[in-house]
C-alpha positions, 0 to 999 in steps of 0.5 A, a space after each residue: 499499499 502506498 503512503 497514506 495521505 490525509 484529506 479533508 473531508 470537503 476535498 473528497 466530498 462536496 454537499 447538494 441541496 440535501 446536505 448529502 455528500 457528493 464525491 469529488 474524485 474517483 473513490 474506491 471503498 473497500 472493493 467498490 468504486 464510486 464515480 465523481 458526482 456519486 451522492 453519498 445519502 445520509 444513513 447509507 453504509 458504503 463499504 462499511 462507512 456511513 459517510 455523512 457522519 464524518 464530516 468533522 474527521 479526516 480521511 486517510 487515503 492513497 492511490 492504489 496501482 491503478 491511480 484510483 484513490 483509496 478511502 482507508 479509513 476516517 480519523 479525528 486527527 492524523 499525521 502524514 502528507 496532506 492531499 490538496 484536491 485541485 480537480 477543476 469545477 464543472 460550473 460556478 454560481 452566483 446569486 444576486 440582482 439581475 442588473 448586477 449579473 447582467 453587467 458581470 456577463 456583458 462587462 465582467 464587472 465585479 465589486 470585490 469586497 474586503 474580508 472584513 466588510 463580511 463582519 459587518 454585513 447583516 443583509 441575511 443569515 447566510 452572510 452572518 458568519 464571521 470571516 476573520 475568526 474561525 473556530 476550532 473544538 477539541 476534546 477536554 481530554 486533549 487540553 490541559 488547563 490550569 489557573 495562575 497558581 497551578 490549580 488544574 481546571 477540568 473542562 466539562 465538554 469540548 474546549 473551543 479555540 478561536 483563530 484570528 486572521 487579519 490580512 484587513 486588505 484581503 478580498 473575497 468574491 464568492 460563488 457556489 459550486 452547486 445550483 440550488 433554488 434555496 440559495 435565492 432566499 439565503 442571499 437577499 434580493 437575489 432575482 437571478 443566478 450567474 452560471 459560470 460554464 468554463 471555470 478554468 477560463 473564468 478563473 484566469 480572467 477574474 484573476 487578471 482583472 484583479 491583477 490589473 486594479 491591485 498589482 501588489 496582491 496574490 490570488 487563489 481560488 477554490 473550495 471553502 471546507 467545512 467543519 472542524 478541520 481547516 481546509 488544505 488552503 488555510 483558515 481563509 477557506 474554512 468555515 464552521 459546518 453550519 454553513 455547508 448549505 452555501 457550497 461556497 467557492 472562493 476566490 481570494 487576493 491577499 497583499 504580497 506584504 500583509 499588515 495587521 491593522 486591527 488588534 484581536 481584542 477588537 475582534 473578540 470584543 466585537 467592536 464593530 465601529 472600529 472595525 468599519 472605521 478601517 474597512 477599505 472600499 471594495 475593488 471594482 474589477 472589469 474582466 471584459 465581456 464574459 458572455 462566451 463562458 457564462 449565462 444567467 438563469 433568472 429566478 422562477 
């Protein structure tokens, strides 16, 4: 057997509107092979695994002699080489007002907002997740807590850690990797959906357009991972599992020389007035006509 690799759940599986895992890669579980796009129904067992129960676990995988990725086991934590799934998306979807999507399709114009803008947005539930704070729960048995004088404190449940990341001038443009009528309601005011049919070409044009507007930034794009383990792309591509219904695909740009403009205390105390004073305006990018690789579906 080849070397085991660690894999975040979301590198192997996406999610559909029923919140069931959907395979992203050709995958073998014991003797059964599952093609990309196969839906793993909740409560169903596949090669001895009830896959849907393992969202908060890491997968240990390896490639067999035929090149098929084999699911060896799920583990809460693990060590070893990390697998990064670079499989391109088939399509992307962006929900918004019709006039904005027409402008995007005809002119490639997008307003790209700074990460901290998402902290103060209160437009709807789907955008209330805090983009600059990531929490992680760990078992009480793996944590040692004492008072200043050394007296041990025994937690009665899991311990939650908050990780702050802060290039305040990082910028985010969000899509979904799945079409779902329910997402119109999750993103308030959405009248239509921009469908990106050639994701690789779209990505190339969007990154080029941002580089022209902000040449000192570095861009990356990929799926967001959900659950307690971070994405292989890091905390900027990680979210709590309650947001899996968004099925987010994210374009992110960070400065070549990031600077911290807010203290962690400001974030921890939720001082949104202080945050808003430092939030830069959105960047407007223009990638030219995208009519050859996109289309618009109006809400019915």
